C-alpha positions in Angstrom: 99.4 -5.5 14.0 101.0 -2.1 14.5 103.7 -3.5 16.8 104.3 -6.3 14.2 104.6 -3.8 11.4 107.1 -1.6 13.3 109.3 -4.5 14.1 109.2 -5.8 10.6 110.0 -2.4 9.2 113.0 -2.2 11.5 114.2 -5.5 10.2 113.9 -4.2 6.7 116.4 -1.5 7.4 118.7 -3.9 9.2 118.7 -6.3 6.3 119.1 -3.5 3.8 122.0 -2.2 5.8 123.6 -5.7 5.8 123.1 -6.2 2.0 124.5 -2.8 1.1 127.5 -3.2 3.5 128.4 -6.6 2.1 128.1 -5.4 -1.5 130.3 -2.4 -0.7 133.0 -4.4 1.0 133.2 -7.0 -1.8 133.2 -4.5 -4.6 135.9 -2.4 -2.9 138.1 -5.5 -2.9 137.7 -5.8 -6.7 140.0 -4.0 -9.2 139.3 -0.3 -9.7 137.9 0.8 -13.1 138.2 4.6 -13.4 136.5 6.6 -16.2 138.2 6.1 -19.6 139.3 9.7 -20.5 142.0 11.7 -18.6 139.6 14.6 -18.1 136.9 12.3 -16.5 139.6 10.6 -14.4 140.7 14.0 -13.0 137.1 14.8 -11.9 136.5 11.3 -10.6 139.6 11.1 -8.4 139.1 14.6 -7.1 135.6 13.6 -6.1 137.0 10.4 -4.4 139.3 12.6 -2.3 136.5 15.0 -1.4 134.3 12.1 -0.3 137.0 10.8 1.9 137.5 7.5 0.0 141.1 8.3 -1.3 144.0 10.5 -0.4 146.2 12.5 -2.8 149.9 13.1 -2.5 152.6 14.6 -4.7 155.8 12.6 -5.3 158.8 14.7 -6.4 161.8 12.3 -5.8 163.1 11.4 -9.3 164.3 7.9 -8.3 160.9 7.1 -6.8 159.1 8.5 -9.8 161.1 6.3 -12.1 160.7 3.3 -9.9 156.9 3.7 -10.0 156.8 4.2 -13.7 159.0 1.0 -14.2 156.8 -0.9 -11.8 159.8 -1.5 -9.5 157.9 0.3 -6.7 154.4 -1.0 -6.1 151.7 1.4 -5.1 148.8 0.2 -2.8 146.1 -1.7 -4.6 143.6 0.4 -6.7 146.0 3.4 -6.6 146.2 5.7 -9.6 148.7 8.4 -10.6 149.0 11.3 -13.1 152.3 11.9 -14.7 153.0 15.6 -14.6 156.6 15.5 -15.8 158.8 16.2 -12.8 156.3 15.0 -10.3 153.5 12.3 -9.9 150.1 13.1 -8.5 149.3 9.8 -6.7 145.8 8.9 -5.5 145.7 6.1 -2.9 142.6 4.4 -1.3 142.2 4.7 2.4 141.6 1.4 4.3 138.3 -0.3 3.5 137.0 0.2 7.1 137.6 3.9 6.8 136.1 4.0 3.3 133.0 2.3 4.6 132.5 4.6 7.5 132.9 7.7 5.3 130.7 6.3 2.5 127.9 5.4 4.9 128.2 8.9 6.5 127.9 10.5 3.1 124.7 8.5 2.4 123.1 9.3 5.8 124.1 13.0 5.9 124.1 14.0 2.2 122.3 11.1 0.5 125.5 10.8 -1.6 125.8 7.3 -3.1 128.9 8.3 -5.0 129.2 8.9 -8.8 129.1 6.6 -11.8 132.5 5.5 -12.9 131.9 4.4 -16.5 128.2 4.3 -17.6 127.7 8.0 -17.1 131.1 9.1 -15.8 131.0 11.5 -12.7 127.2 11.7 -12.7 125.8 11.1 -9.1 124.3 7.6 -8.8 121.0 8.9 -7.3 120.6 11.4 -10.2 120.9 8.5 -12.7 118.3 6.4 -10.8 115.9 9.3 -10.3 115.1 9.3 -14.0 114.9 5.5 -14.4 113.0 4.2 -11.4 109.7 5.7 -12.5 110.0 4.0 -15.9 110.6 0.6 -14.3 107.9 0.9 -11.7 105.3 2.1 -14.3 106.1 -0.8 -16.6 105.8 -3.4 -13.9 102.6 -1.9 -12.4 100.9 -1.8 -15.8 101.9 -5.5 -16.3 100.6 -6.3 -12.7 97.2 -4.7 -13.3 97.0 -6.4 -16.8 97.7 -9.9 -15.8 95.7 -10.1 -12.5 92.1 -10.0 -14.0 93.1 -12.4 -16.8 94.8 -14.8 -14.5 91.9 -14.8 -12.1 89.3 -15.2 -14.9 91.2 -18.2 -16.5 91.8 -19.9 -13.2 88.2 -19.6 -12.1 87.0 -20.8 -15.5 89.3 -23.8 -15.4 88.2 -24.7 -11.8 84.5 -24.4 -12.7 85.0 -26.5 -15.9 87.3 -29.0 -14.3 88.3 -31.9 -16.5 86.5 -30.4 -19.5 87.9 -29.4 -22.9 88.1 -25.8 -21.6 90.1 -26.9 -18.6 92.4 -29.0 -20.6 93.1 -26.2 -23.1 93.8 -23.7 -20.3 96.1 -26.2 -18.5 98.0 -26.8 -21.8 98.5 -23.0 -22.2 99.6 -22.7 -18.6 102.2 -25.5 -19.0 103.6 -23.9 -22.2 103.9 -20.3 -20.9 105.1 -21.1 -17.4 107.9 -23.1 -19.0 109.1 -20.4 -21.4 111.4 -17.6 -19.9 110.0 -14.1 -20.3 113.0 -13.0 -22.4 112.3 -15.7 -25.0 108.6 -14.6 -25.2 109.8 -11.0 -25.5 112.2 -11.8 -28.3 109.5 -13.6 -30.3 107.1 -10.7 -29.8 109.6 -8.1 -31.0 110.6 -10.2 -34.0 107.0 -11.0 -35.1 105.0 -7.9 -34.1 107.8 -5.3 -34.1 109.9 -6.2 -37.2 107.9 -8.5 -39.4 104.3 -7.1 -39.0 105.3 -3.6 -37.8 102.2 -3.3 -35.5 104.2 -2.0 -32.6 107.6 -0.2 -32.2 110.6 -2.6 -32.4 112.2 -0.7 -29.5 111.2 1.8 -26.8 110.9 5.3 -28.3 113.3 8.1 -27.2 112.3 10.5 -24.5 111.4 13.4 -26.8 108.6 11.5 -28.5 105.2 11.9 -26.9 101.6 10.8 -27.6 100.2 7.4 -28.6 103.6 6.0 -29.7 104.7 5.8 -26.1 101.4 3.9 -25.3 102.0 1.5 -28.2 105.6 1.0 -27.0 104.3 -0.4 -23.7 102.3 -3.2 -25.3 105.1 -5.6 -26.2 107.1 -5.4 -22.9 103.9 -5.7 -20.8 102.9 -8.8 -22.8 106.4 -10.2 -22.4 106.2 -9.7 -18.6 102.6 -10.9 -18.4 102.5 -14.3 -20.1 104.4 -16.2 -17.5 102.7 -14.3 -14.6 99.2 -15.1 -16.1 100.1 -18.8 -16.4 101.3 -18.9 -12.7 98.3 -17.1 -11.4 95.9 -19.2 -13.5 97.5 -22.4 -12.1 97.4 -21.2 -8.5 93.8 -20.0 -8.8 92.6 -23.2 -10.3 94.3 -25.3 -7.7 93.0 -23.3 -4.7 89.5 -22.9 -6.1 89.2 -26.6 -7.0 90.2 -27.6 -3.5 87.7 -25.3 -1.9 84.9 -26.4 -4.3 85.2 -29.9 -3.0 85.3 -28.9 0.7 82.6 -29.9 3.2 81.6 -26.3 4.1 80.8 -25.5 0.5 78.6 -28.6 0.2 76.9 -27.5 3.4 76.3 -24.1 1.9 74.7 -25.7 -1.2 72.4 -27.9 1.0 71.2 -24.7 2.7 69.8 -23.4 -0.5 72.6 -21.4 -2.1 73.0 -21.6 -5.8 76.3 -22.7 -7.2 77.3 -19.1 -8.3 76.3 -17.8 -4.9 78.3 -20.5 -3.1 81.3 -19.8 -5.3 81.2 -16.0 -4.9 80.3 -15.8 -1.2 82.4 -18.7 0.2 84.7 -20.4 -2.3 86.4 -17.2 -3.7 86.8 -15.7 -0.2 88.6 -18.7 1.1 90.7 -19.0 -2.0 92.0 -15.4 -1.6 94.1 -16.3 1.5 97.0 -17.8 -0.6 96.3 -15.9 -3.8 96.5 -12.3 -2.6 100.0 -12.7 -1.0 101.1 -14.5 -4.1 100.0 -11.6 -6.3 102.0 -9.1 -4.2 105.1 -11.4 -4.2 104.8 -11.7 -8.0 105.6 -8.0 -8.3 109.2 -8.9 -7.3 109.3 -11.5 -9.9 108.1 -9.0 -12.5 110.9 -6.7 -11.5 113.5 -9.3 -11.9 112.1 -10.3 -15.3 112.1 -6.7 -16.5 115.9 -6.5 -16.1 116.4 -8.6 -19.3 113.3 -7.2 -21.1 114.4 -3.6 -20.6 117.7 -4.6 -22.1 116.0 -6.3 -25.1 113.6 -3.5 -25.8 116.0 -0.6 -24.9 113.7 0.7 -22.1 115.5 3.3 -20.1 114.8 1.7 -16.7 116.8 0.5 -13.8 117.0 -3.0 -15.3 118.8 -1.9 -18.4 121.2 0.4 -16.5 121.9 -2.4 -14.0 123.0 -4.7 -16.8 125.1 -1.9 -18.3 126.7 -1.2 -14.9 127.6 -4.9 -14.4 129.2 -5.1 -17.8 131.1 -1.9 -17.4 132.2 -2.6 -13.8 130.5 0.5 -12.5 130.5 -0.5 -8.8 128.9 2.6 -7.3 125.9 2.3 -9.7 125.6 -1.5 -9.0 125.4 -0.8 -5.3 122.7 1.9 -5.8 120.5 -0.3 -8.0 121.0 -3.3 -5.7 119.7 -1.2 -2.8 116.7 -0.2 -4.9 115.8 -3.8 -5.7 116.4 -4.9 -2.1 114.0 -2.3 -0.7 111.3 -3.3 -3.2 111.7 -7.0 -2.3 111.7 -6.5 1.4 108.7 -4.2 1.5 106.9 -6.7 -0.9 107.5 -9.5 1.7 106.1 -7.2 4.4 103.0 -6.5 2.4 102.6 -10.3 1.8 102.6 -11.0 5.5 100.2 -8.1 6.3 97.8 -9.2 3.5 97.1 -12.5 5.3 95.5 -10.5 8.1 93.5 -8.3 5.7 92.2 -11.2 3.7 91.4 -13.4 6.7 90.9 -11.4 10.0 91.3 -14.6 11.9 95.0 -14.5 11.1 96.9 -12.4 13.7 100.3 -11.0 12.9 102.8 -11.4 15.7 100.1 -12.6 18.1 100.9 -14.3 21.3 99.3 -17.5 22.7 
């Protein structure tokens, strides 16, 4: 198990390195979008030169200056210049291969992911994420611990009451909520309980508000994330438990004198956990992806909302940083899924040889 975990962890870093490298290369080939104001542009391009991603030169030849201004002389792609009267201060990107080596070196030596271009101009990417990752993780963990017991309870009830009115009602609810996207559910919750009834805040409160209002503000986004997850867990639990309840080993346990509740708790549930526990861990990644839109709808200051803003504003450095965060979460979730099989059922060996 230890050897398997070490190998899988190494693969996580290899895949993360590949994903980040591909994203960097593709986004560096896209058009450059510097900060909007001249003052912010000065700071941004000076930072690019300092980080080794661009070079700066002064052009004093009047004919060349006029040719650049009239677009008769083309500068390298994604170049930028400041007109200072009798000279031009020209910033030119270094070759992408050199940019990549320097950028990766900045990350490994200084944990420098660059600065935001437009969302929060010239603020380091990691500084922006530092304040937003805890909000996203907290929201998704609360939703995870909220839907797990409800999904299990409804799935067990539906399996034990198979083909009854209770089972049909639960199955109908599962079909409805598993078909509706989380952002649609969230929009309905905000309209009904936020604006019309006023039971909960219609958007996430600002950071300076404390107390119960912040607790109330979690209710709607947690529900928006949980309805689809509850439906999925209920369906999976019912299917797995129904199959186990009709298995031969459970009938044998009943013939040996165990009551139905004893047989269900001691044998049926334990065998049903093998596919269910990994599914629960994997669903955390699904919650994270769903929270991207919900954070945008409810104005939650998390990574999902800032990711959408960065995409719309072409803030490439911030996009790369958030992509790395989601990639790490996804890859470690996959590792935990694989390890959980061995925890739930010790007969399963990870990386075992014949």
